[in-house]
BALOBA-1460 file (C-alpha; in Angstrom, 3 decimals):
// residues 332
<rec num="1" residu="x" x="0.000" y="0.000" z="0.000"/>
<rec num="2" residu="x" x="1.310" y="3.468" z="-0.811"/>
<rec num="3" residu="x" x="0.055" y="7.031" z="-0.571"/>
<rec num="4" residu="x" x="0.464" y="9.228" z="-3.606"/>
<rec num="5" residu="x" x="2.274" y="12.411" z="-2.678"/>
<rec num="6" residu="x" x="0.594" y="14.429" z="-5.464"/>
<rec num="7" residu="x" x="-2.753" y="14.049" z="-3.669"/>
<rec num="8" residu="x" x="-1.677" y="17.075" z="-1.601"/>
<rec num="9" residu="x" x="-1.609" y="19.286" z="-4.685"/>
<rec num="10" residu="x" x="-5.287" y="20.034" z="-4.650"/>
<rec num="11" residu="x" x="-5.049" y="20.851" z="-0.960"/>
<rec num="12" residu="x" x="-2.404" y="23.513" z="-1.594"/>
<rec num="13" residu="x" x="-3.559" y="25.329" z="-4.695"/>
<rec num="14" residu="x" x="-5.466" y="28.209" z="-3.072"/>
<rec num="15" residu="x" x="-4.163" y="30.850" z="-0.622"/>
<rec num="16" residu="x" x="-6.303" y="29.401" z="2.165"/>
<rec num="17" residu="x" x="-5.001" y="25.872" z="1.698"/>
<rec num="18" residu="x" x="-1.453" y="27.254" z="1.409"/>
<rec num="19" residu="x" x="-1.905" y="28.798" z="4.847"/>
<rec num="20" residu="x" x="-3.149" y="25.439" z="6.081"/>
<rec num="21" residu="x" x="0.156" y="23.875" z="5.052"/>
<rec num="22" residu="x" x="1.825" y="26.143" z="7.613"/>
<rec num="23" residu="x" x="-0.862" y="26.159" z="10.295"/>
<rec num="24" residu="x" x="-1.391" y="22.395" z="10.486"/>
<rec num="25" residu="x" x="2.281" y="21.483" z="11.146"/>
<rec num="26" residu="x" x="2.450" y="24.240" z="13.777"/>
<rec num="27" residu="x" x="-0.637" y="22.858" z="15.511"/>
<rec num="28" residu="x" x="0.653" y="19.286" z="15.345"/>
<rec num="29" residu="x" x="4.111" y="20.129" z="16.657"/>
<rec num="30" residu="x" x="2.623" y="22.335" z="19.349"/>
<rec num="31" residu="x" x="0.542" y="19.366" z="20.514"/>
<rec num="32" residu="x" x="3.604" y="17.084" z="20.465"/>
<rec num="33" residu="x" x="4.665" y="18.242" z="23.926"/>
<rec num="34" residu="x" x="1.295" y="17.146" z="25.298"/>
<rec num="35" residu="x" x="1.589" y="13.808" z="23.483"/>
<rec num="36" residu="x" x="5.045" y="13.269" z="25.023"/>
<rec num="37" residu="x" x="3.743" y="14.001" z="28.520"/>
<rec num="38" residu="x" x="0.793" y="11.636" z="28.049"/>
<rec num="39" residu="x" x="3.014" y="8.907" z="26.607"/>
<rec num="40" residu="x" x="5.276" y="9.080" z="29.660"/>
<rec num="41" residu="x" x="2.336" y="7.881" z="31.732"/>
<rec num="42" residu="x" x="2.789" y="4.423" z="30.198"/>
<rec num="43" residu="x" x="6.326" y="4.080" z="28.880"/>
<rec num="44" residu="x" x="9.747" y="5.418" z="30.001"/>
<rec num="45" residu="x" x="11.451" y="8.230" z="28.024"/>
<rec num="46" residu="x" x="13.554" y="5.913" z="25.846"/>
<rec num="47" residu="x" x="10.387" y="4.087" z="24.801"/>
<rec num="48" residu="x" x="8.629" y="7.346" z="23.879"/>
<rec num="49" residu="x" x="11.554" y="8.317" z="21.654"/>
<rec num="50" residu="x" x="11.772" y="4.923" z="19.959"/>
<rec num="51" residu="x" x="8.034" y="4.637" z="19.319"/>
<rec num="52" residu="x" x="7.656" y="8.118" z="17.822"/>
<rec num="53" residu="x" x="10.571" y="7.473" z="15.464"/>
<rec num="54" residu="x" x="9.337" y="3.991" z="14.522"/>
<rec num="55" residu="x" x="5.791" y="5.176" z="13.809"/>
<rec num="56" residu="x" x="6.992" y="8.263" z="11.946"/>
<rec num="57" residu="x" x="9.362" y="6.172" z="9.825"/>
<rec num="58" residu="x" x="6.531" y="3.773" z="8.995"/>
<rec num="59" residu="x" x="4.207" y="6.618" z="7.980"/>
<rec num="60" residu="x" x="6.811" y="8.288" z="5.756"/>
<rec num="61" residu="x" x="7.532" y="4.902" z="4.169"/>
<rec num="62" residu="x" x="4.041" y="5.031" z="2.638"/>
<rec num="63" residu="x" x="5.145" y="7.898" z="0.364"/>
<rec num="64" residu="x" x="7.036" y="6.652" z="-2.724"/>
<rec num="65" residu="x" x="9.038" y="9.897" z="-2.960"/>
<rec num="66" residu="x" x="11.054" y="9.114" z="0.155"/>
<rec num="67" residu="x" x="12.819" y="6.228" z="-1.599"/>
<rec num="68" residu="x" x="14.403" y="8.400" z="-4.235"/>
<rec num="69" residu="x" x="18.177" y="7.835" z="-4.205"/>
<rec num="70" residu="x" x="20.492" y="10.386" z="-2.655"/>
<rec num="71" residu="x" x="24.068" y="11.172" z="-3.540"/>
<rec num="72" residu="x" x="26.537" y="8.612" z="-2.223"/>
<rec num="73" residu="x" x="28.711" y="11.341" z="-0.706"/>
<rec num="74" residu="x" x="25.767" y="12.509" z="1.446"/>
<rec num="75" residu="x" x="25.153" y="9.249" z="3.309"/>
<rec num="76" residu="x" x="27.417" y="10.160" z="6.227"/>
<rec num="77" residu="x" x="25.757" y="13.571" z="6.492"/>
<rec num="78" residu="x" x="22.340" y="11.903" z="6.649"/>
<rec num="79" residu="x" x="23.624" y="9.702" z="9.462"/>
<rec num="80" residu="x" x="24.750" y="12.823" z="11.316"/>
<rec num="81" residu="x" x="21.296" y="14.282" z="10.768"/>
<rec num="82" residu="x" x="19.759" y="11.157" z="12.277"/>
<rec num="83" residu="x" x="21.793" y="11.804" z="15.422"/>
<rec num="84" residu="x" x="21.487" y="15.602" z="15.686"/>
<rec num="85" residu="x" x="17.946" y="16.075" z="14.385"/>
<rec num="86" residu="x" x="16.221" y="12.966" z="15.696"/>
<rec num="87" residu="x" x="17.924" y="10.460" z="18.013"/>
<rec num="88" residu="x" x="19.499" y="12.944" z="20.443"/>
<rec num="89" residu="x" x="16.918" y="15.775" z="20.695"/>
<rec num="90" residu="x" x="13.957" y="13.386" z="20.508"/>
<rec num="91" residu="x" x="15.494" y="11.643" z="23.536"/>
<rec num="92" residu="x" x="16.054" y="14.858" z="25.474"/>
<rec num="93" residu="x" x="12.449" y="16.088" z="25.437"/>
<rec num="94" residu="x" x="10.859" y="13.043" z="27.151"/>
<rec num="95" residu="x" x="13.517" y="13.086" z="29.863"/>
<rec num="96" residu="x" x="13.051" y="16.838" z="30.265"/>
<rec num="97" residu="x" x="9.273" y="16.515" z="30.599"/>
<rec num="98" residu="x" x="9.793" y="14.306" z="33.618"/>
<rec num="99" residu="x" x="11.033" y="17.467" z="35.354"/>
<rec num="100" residu="x" x="9.225" y="20.397" z="33.684"/>
<rec num="101" residu="x" x="5.714" y="20.849" z="32.305"/>
<rec num="102" residu="x" x="4.811" y="20.290" z="28.667"/>
<rec num="103" residu="x" x="3.913" y="23.997" z="28.479"/>
<rec num="104" residu="x" x="7.400" y="25.020" z="29.612"/>
<rec num="105" residu="x" x="8.999" y="22.651" z="27.096"/>
<rec num="106" residu="x" x="6.859" y="24.097" z="24.311"/>
<rec num="107" residu="x" x="7.671" y="27.681" z="25.244"/>
<rec num="108" residu="x" x="11.412" y="26.992" z="25.340"/>
<rec num="109" residu="x" x="11.133" y="25.406" z="21.904"/>
<rec num="110" residu="x" x="10.221" y="28.880" z="20.647"/>
<rec num="111" residu="x" x="13.900" y="29.791" z="21.078"/>
<rec num="112" residu="x" x="14.964" y="27.380" z="18.326"/>
<rec num="113" residu="x" x="15.517" y="30.064" z="15.634"/>
<rec num="114" residu="x" x="17.977" y="31.769" z="17.996"/>
<rec num="115" residu="x" x="20.106" y="28.629" z="18.141"/>
<rec num="116" residu="x" x="19.848" y="28.046" z="14.389"/>
<rec num="117" residu="x" x="21.079" y="31.556" z="13.572"/>
<rec num="118" residu="x" x="23.815" y="31.440" z="16.216"/>
<rec num="119" residu="x" x="25.173" y="28.145" z="14.903"/>
<rec num="120" residu="x" x="24.955" y="29.367" z="11.298"/>
<rec num="121" residu="x" x="26.937" y="32.493" z="12.164"/>
<rec num="122" residu="x" x="29.546" y="30.490" z="14.069"/>
<rec num="123" residu="x" x="29.999" y="28.037" z="11.207"/>
<rec num="124" residu="x" x="30.312" y="30.893" z="8.716"/>
<rec num="125" residu="x" x="32.644" y="32.800" z="11.103"/>
<rec num="126" residu="x" x="30.656" y="35.921" z="10.381"/>
<rec num="127" residu="x" x="28.562" y="38.199" z="12.564"/>
<rec num="128" residu="x" x="24.891" y="38.290" z="11.577"/>
<rec num="129" residu="x" x="23.234" y="41.493" z="10.415"/>
<rec num="130" residu="x" x="22.407" y="44.131" z="13.019"/>
<rec num="131" residu="x" x="18.672" y="43.435" z="12.824"/>
<rec num="132" residu="x" x="19.343" y="39.739" z="13.434"/>
<rec num="133" residu="x" x="21.493" y="40.624" z="16.449"/>
<rec num="134" residu="x" x="18.573" y="42.624" z="17.844"/>
<rec num="135" residu="x" x="16.333" y="39.614" z="17.325"/>
<rec num="136" residu="x" x="18.838" y="37.393" z="19.136"/>
<rec num="137" residu="x" x="18.995" y="39.816" z="22.066"/>
<rec num="138" residu="x" x="15.211" y="39.965" z="22.378"/>
<rec num="139" residu="x" x="14.859" y="36.197" z="22.033"/>
<rec num="140" residu="x" x="17.569" y="35.449" z="24.592"/>
<rec num="141" residu="x" x="15.853" y="37.753" z="27.085"/>
<rec num="142" residu="x" x="12.640" y="35.840" z="26.469"/>
<rec num="143" residu="x" x="14.363" y="32.500" z="26.976"/>
<rec num="144" residu="x" x="15.742" y="33.692" z="30.312"/>
<rec num="145" residu="x" x="12.244" y="34.704" z="31.460"/>
<rec num="146" residu="x" x="10.781" y="31.342" z="30.427"/>
<rec num="147" residu="x" x="13.477" y="29.396" z="32.246"/>
<rec num="148" residu="x" x="13.583" y="31.633" z="35.337"/>
<rec num="149" residu="x" x="10.674" y="30.017" z="37.263"/>
<rec num="150" residu="x" x="12.071" y="26.511" z="36.689"/>
<rec num="151" residu="x" x="15.666" y="27.478" z="37.411"/>
<rec num="152" residu="x" x="14.564" y="28.967" z="40.714"/>
<rec num="153" residu="x" x="12.795" y="25.779" z="41.788"/>
<rec num="154" residu="x" x="14.123" y="22.334" z="42.626"/>
<rec num="155" residu="x" x="17.184" y="20.792" z="41.012"/>
<rec num="156" residu="x" x="14.916" y="18.531" z="38.950"/>
<rec num="157" residu="x" x="13.338" y="21.525" z="37.206"/>
<rec num="158" residu="x" x="16.717" y="23.040" z="36.403"/>
<rec num="159" residu="x" x="17.839" y="19.705" z="34.974"/>
<rec num="160" residu="x" x="14.777" y="19.618" z="32.717"/>
<rec num="161" residu="x" x="15.538" y="23.094" z="31.341"/>
<rec num="162" residu="x" x="19.157" y="22.111" z="30.644"/>
<rec num="163" residu="x" x="18.034" y="18.997" z="28.746"/>
<rec num="164" residu="x" x="15.767" y="21.113" z="26.532"/>
<rec num="165" residu="x" x="18.579" y="23.590" z="25.886"/>
<rec num="166" residu="x" x="20.834" y="20.670" z="24.886"/>
<rec num="167" residu="x" x="18.147" y="19.536" z="22.422"/>
<rec num="168" residu="x" x="17.887" y="23.052" z="20.962"/>
<rec num="169" residu="x" x="21.659" y="23.251" z="20.481"/>
<rec num="170" residu="x" x="21.490" y="19.933" z="18.641"/>
<rec num="171" residu="x" x="18.625" y="21.248" z="16.488"/>
<rec num="172" residu="x" x="20.696" y="24.354" z="15.720"/>
<rec num="173" residu="x" x="23.446" y="22.219" z="14.198"/>
<rec num="174" residu="x" x="20.947" y="19.877" z="12.521"/>
<rec num="175" residu="x" x="19.093" y="22.658" z="10.709"/>
<rec num="176" residu="x" x="22.330" y="23.952" z="9.213"/>
<rec num="177" residu="x" x="23.471" y="20.433" z="8.287"/>
<rec num="178" residu="x" x="20.106" y="19.657" z="6.698"/>
<rec num="179" residu="x" x="20.159" y="22.661" z="4.385"/>
<rec num="180" residu="x" x="22.721" y="21.463" z="1.782"/>
<rec num="181" residu="x" x="21.575" y="17.850" z="2.075"/>
<rec num="182" residu="x" x="17.992" y="18.786" z="1.268"/>
<rec num="183" residu="x" x="19.004" y="21.136" z="-1.523"/>
<rec num="184" residu="x" x="20.887" y="18.344" z="-3.284"/>
<rec num="185" residu="x" x="18.534" y="15.439" z="-2.617"/>
<rec num="186" residu="x" x="15.121" y="16.779" z="-1.610"/>
<rec num="187" residu="x" x="13.672" y="16.999" z="1.890"/>
<rec num="188" residu="x" x="11.688" y="13.768" z="2.211"/>
<rec num="189" residu="x" x="14.374" y="11.293" z="1.041"/>
<rec num="190" residu="x" x="16.824" y="12.875" z="3.490"/>
<rec num="191" residu="x" x="14.385" y="12.947" z="6.426"/>
<rec num="192" residu="x" x="13.246" y="9.355" z="5.838"/>
<rec num="193" residu="x" x="16.804" y="8.007" z="5.816"/>
<rec num="194" residu="x" x="17.730" y="10.077" z="8.855"/>
<rec num="195" residu="x" x="14.730" y="8.614" z="10.687"/>
<rec num="196" residu="x" x="15.928" y="5.142" z="9.717"/>
<rec num="197" residu="x" x="19.313" y="5.793" z="11.319"/>
<rec num="198" residu="x" x="17.628" y="7.263" z="14.394"/>
<rec num="199" residu="x" x="15.445" y="4.154" z="14.643"/>
<rec num="200" residu="x" x="18.517" y="1.914" z="14.744"/>
<rec num="201" residu="x" x="20.303" y="4.152" z="17.245"/>
<rec num="202" residu="x" x="17.387" y="4.324" z="19.690"/>
<rec num="203" residu="x" x="16.315" y="0.665" z="19.440"/>
<rec num="204" residu="x" x="18.783" y="-0.805" z="22.028"/>
<rec num="205" residu="x" x="17.274" y="1.273" z="24.846"/>
<rec num="206" residu="x" x="13.857" y="1.852" z="23.325"/>
<rec num="207" residu="x" x="12.739" y="-1.720" z="22.687"/>
<rec num="208" residu="x" x="13.225" y="-2.906" z="26.303"/>
<rec num="209" residu="x" x="11.395" y="0.192" z="27.529"/>
<rec num="210" residu="x" x="8.442" y="-0.549" z="25.254"/>
<rec num="211" residu="x" x="8.330" y="-4.203" z="26.342"/>
<rec num="212" residu="x" x="8.020" y="-3.155" z="30.002"/>
<rec num="213" residu="x" x="5.403" y="-0.470" z="29.379"/>
<rec num="214" residu="x" x="2.052" y="-0.341" z="31.181"/>
<rec num="215" residu="x" x="-0.417" y="0.541" z="28.469"/>
<rec num="216" residu="x" x="-3.757" y="2.317" z="28.646"/>
<rec num="217" residu="x" x="-5.804" y="3.914" z="25.851"/>
<rec num="218" residu="x" x="-4.790" y="7.541" z="26.396"/>
<rec num="219" residu="x" x="-0.987" y="7.052" z="26.204"/>
<rec num="220" residu="x" x="-1.410" y="4.697" z="23.241"/>
<rec num="221" residu="x" x="-3.412" y="7.279" z="21.284"/>
<rec num="222" residu="x" x="-0.975" y="10.040" z="22.265"/>
<rec num="223" residu="x" x="2.064" y="8.107" z="21.052"/>
<rec num="224" residu="x" x="0.315" y="7.142" z="17.822"/>
<rec num="225" residu="x" x="-0.451" y="10.816" z="17.224"/>
<rec num="226" residu="x" x="3.094" y="11.836" z="18.180"/>
<rec num="227" residu="x" x="4.621" y="9.419" z="15.684"/>
<rec num="228" residu="x" x="2.103" y="9.421" z="12.841"/>
<rec num="229" residu="x" x="1.312" y="13.131" z="12.897"/>
<rec num="230" residu="x" x="4.257" y="14.862" z="14.561"/>
<rec num="231" residu="x" x="7.030" y="12.720" z="13.070"/>
<rec num="232" residu="x" x="5.241" y="11.792" z="9.853"/>
<rec num="233" residu="x" x="2.392" y="13.793" z="8.337"/>
<rec num="234" residu="x" x="3.590" y="17.189" z="9.594"/>
<rec num="235" residu="x" x="6.951" y="16.668" z="7.891"/>
<rec num="236" residu="x" x="5.209" y="15.922" z="4.584"/>
<rec num="237" residu="x" x="3.042" y="19.036" z="4.912"/>
<rec num="238" residu="x" x="6.044" y="21.191" z="5.782"/>
<rec num="239" residu="x" x="8.007" y="19.861" z="2.814"/>
<rec num="240" residu="x" x="5.075" y="20.872" z="0.602"/>
<rec num="241" residu="x" x="4.882" y="24.303" z="2.273"/>
<rec num="242" residu="x" x="8.591" y="24.995" z="1.793"/>
<rec num="243" residu="x" x="8.447" y="23.926" z="-1.839"/>
<rec num="244" residu="x" x="5.338" y="25.990" z="-2.560"/>
<rec num="245" residu="x" x="5.940" y="29.220" z="-0.642"/>
<rec num="246" residu="x" x="9.626" y="29.216" z="0.357"/>
<rec num="247" residu="x" x="11.414" y="28.590" z="3.641"/>
<rec num="248" residu="x" x="10.788" y="32.059" z="5.094"/>
<rec num="249" residu="x" x="6.999" y="31.893" z="4.896"/>
<rec num="250" residu="x" x="6.870" y="28.206" z="5.828"/>
<rec num="251" residu="x" x="8.938" y="28.857" z="8.959"/>
<rec num="252" residu="x" x="5.963" y="30.804" z="10.329"/>
<rec num="253" residu="x" x="4.910" y="27.438" z="11.781"/>
<rec num="254" residu="x" x="7.511" y="28.156" z="14.472"/>
<rec num="255" residu="x" x="5.324" y="30.902" z="15.908"/>
<rec num="256" residu="x" x="2.346" y="28.567" z="16.359"/>
<rec num="257" residu="x" x="4.128" y="25.881" z="18.389"/>
<rec num="258" residu="x" x="4.615" y="27.588" z="21.807"/>
<rec num="259" residu="x" x="1.064" y="29.005" z="22.183"/>
<rec num="260" residu="x" x="-0.467" y="25.640" z="21.268"/>
<rec num="261" residu="x" x="1.775" y="23.858" z="23.791"/>
<rec num="262" residu="x" x="0.792" y="26.313" z="26.530"/>
<rec num="263" residu="x" x="-2.955" y="26.147" z="25.854"/>
<rec num="264" residu="x" x="-3.029" y="22.336" z="25.725"/>
<rec num="265" residu="x" x="-0.832" y="22.008" z="28.812"/>
<rec num="266" residu="x" x="-3.137" y="24.256" z="30.820"/>
<rec num="267" residu="x" x="-6.439" y="22.839" z="29.547"/>
<rec num="268" residu="x" x="-5.640" y="19.122" z="29.258"/>
<rec num="269" residu="x" x="-3.048" y="18.609" z="32.008"/>
<rec num="270" residu="x" x="-4.021" y="21.475" z="34.316"/>
<rec num="271" residu="x" x="-0.464" y="22.837" z="34.267"/>
<rec num="272" residu="x" x="0.362" y="26.123" z="35.933"/>
<rec num="273" residu="x" x="2.222" y="28.629" z="33.755"/>
<rec num="274" residu="x" x="3.726" y="31.732" z="35.443"/>
<rec num="275" residu="x" x="2.994" y="35.038" z="33.745"/>
<rec num="276" residu="x" x="6.708" y="35.809" z="33.562"/>
<rec num="277" residu="x" x="7.184" y="32.674" z="31.458"/>
<rec num="278" residu="x" x="4.329" y="33.676" z="29.128"/>
<rec num="279" residu="x" x="5.945" y="37.104" z="28.724"/>
<rec num="280" residu="x" x="9.222" y="35.366" z="27.941"/>
<rec num="281" residu="x" x="7.487" y="33.215" z="25.342"/>
<rec num="282" residu="x" x="6.157" y="36.354" z="23.657"/>
<rec num="283" residu="x" x="9.665" y="37.834" z="23.604"/>
<rec num="284" residu="x" x="11.073" y="34.632" z="22.083"/>
<rec num="285" residu="x" x="8.515" y="34.754" z="19.303"/>
<rec num="286" residu="x" x="9.178" y="38.462" z="18.755"/>
<rec num="287" residu="x" x="12.900" y="37.751" z="18.520"/>
<rec num="288" residu="x" x="12.274" y="34.947" z="16.010"/>
<rec num="289" residu="x" x="10.081" y="37.290" z="13.945"/>
<rec num="290" residu="x" x="12.782" y="39.980" z="13.924"/>
<rec num="291" residu="x" x="15.371" y="37.385" z="12.858"/>
<rec num="292" residu="x" x="13.081" y="36.126" z="10.097"/>
<rec num="293" residu="x" x="12.572" y="39.649" z="8.740"/>
<rec num="294" residu="x" x="16.295" y="40.363" z="8.967"/>
<rec num="295" residu="x" x="17.120" y="37.260" z="6.931"/>
<rec num="296" residu="x" x="14.270" y="37.722" z="4.474"/>
<rec num="297" residu="x" x="15.161" y="41.287" z="3.505"/>
<rec num="298" residu="x" x="18.303" y="40.435" z="1.482"/>
<rec num="299" residu="x" x="16.435" y="37.649" z="-0.315"/>
<rec num="300" residu="x" x="13.736" y="40.063" z="-1.493"/>
<rec num="301" residu="x" x="16.296" y="42.505" z="-2.865"/>
<rec num="302" residu="x" x="18.038" y="39.675" z="-4.748"/>
<rec num="303" residu="x" x="14.790" y="38.398" z="-6.226"/>
<rec num="304" residu="x" x="14.337" y="41.707" z="-8.077"/>
<rec num="305" residu="x" x="17.426" y="41.046" z="-10.162"/>
<rec num="306" residu="x" x="17.421" y="37.275" z="-10.595"/>
<rec num="307" residu="x" x="14.976" y="34.412" z="-10.709"/>
<rec num="308" residu="x" x="17.537" y="31.840" z="-9.558"/>
<rec num="309" residu="x" x="16.219" y="29.499" z="-6.840"/>
<rec num="310" residu="x" x="19.533" y="29.888" z="-5.014"/>
<rec num="311" residu="x" x="18.668" y="33.505" z="-4.270"/>
<rec num="312" residu="x" x="16.564" y="32.279" z="-1.375"/>
<rec num="313" residu="x" x="19.117" y="29.897" z="0.108"/>
<rec num="314" residu="x" x="20.054" y="32.122" z="3.099"/>
<rec num="315" residu="x" x="16.535" y="31.559" z="4.420"/>
<rec num="316" residu="x" x="16.947" y="27.798" z="4.760"/>
<rec num="317" residu="x" x="18.631" y="27.738" z="8.203"/>
<rec num="318" residu="x" x="15.477" y="29.242" z="9.717"/>
<rec num="319" residu="x" x="13.363" y="26.206" z="8.818"/>
<rec num="320" residu="x" x="12.573" y="24.510" z="12.030"/>
<rec num="321" residu="x" x="11.661" y="20.717" z="11.324"/>
<rec num="322" residu="x" x="10.762" y="20.172" z="9.319"/>
<rec num="323" residu="x" x="10.034" y="19.303" z="11.669"/>
<rec num="324" residu="x" x="12.127" y="19.604" z="11.837"/>
<rec num="325" residu="x" x="10.530" y="20.322" z="12.058"/>
<rec num="326" residu="x" x="11.631" y="19.883" z="11.499"/>
<rec num="327" residu="x" x="11.107" y="18.636" z="9.848"/>
<rec num="328" residu="x" x="11.207" y="21.107" z="10.338"/>
<rec num="329" residu="x" x="11.108" y="22.985" z="11.232"/>
<rec num="330" residu="x" x="12.704" y="20.322" z="13.414"/>
<rec num="331" residu="x" x="10.023" y="18.575" z="15.420"/>
<rec num="332" residu="x" x="9.983" y="18.771" z="19.212"/>
């Protein structure tokens, strides 16, 4: 059985459906933090990571496009992507959510563009534009406000924040590594192979955790949604969004993730979110918006003089997953 990728074409031909290609991944990835928290009720963190990767890999396998060959020289890079984009950060979030709320994890994820731009600048050995520096400053201030309530609490909460920051650093490197790989081979073939490597890497600890799980309907449904939607369908939608409207506009999904995580955490899990953390979340999103505008401005000026697709390449590091995110927009 296979799903035909072109069936999404009709869904994305109008402006409204084009917006849906951005909104839906943002909603799905925002809900992923809730799904992780619910899954932890039945299975340990290593099992959550393994199951989401296994289910996501299975879902992507239904799309024939993922099996397109990639350049032989890129296989090692895809392996690195499996580590930095999937196996490591996907492992950090379940462990972190044993110590902090799903809402806090979702809000901190809003700082991802800050890490992506910082890593990109470090790799290029070049300071970013002044407007991007302003965005970094605003976003960092927001991240400090989000983390402040947890850092001032018990050691467990501080440990959870540090695990999320480690995942975001990994995402920052992964997004920049993914850019040339996806440009040469296409997004879905690269993501599918990276998921395959991540599946192998997480199996030794994940399989025993799954075998000793205590299942009930709610965690089962949450993990199915986390894998099938968050690590599968959302990546396909984001790949379509990037191809149809460009990385800059598609990366708007980043702004949807933290509010969705907060709302679901409060409503479904009755989590308490300090106002200072909500203010920090707003600052993070403002910083990401400033960075996006700062990176998009040069691309618009170039597009007036050339129609080359490479004119928009500087925007690629700001894709979060996908899912990834991203994936990417890299997924949480």
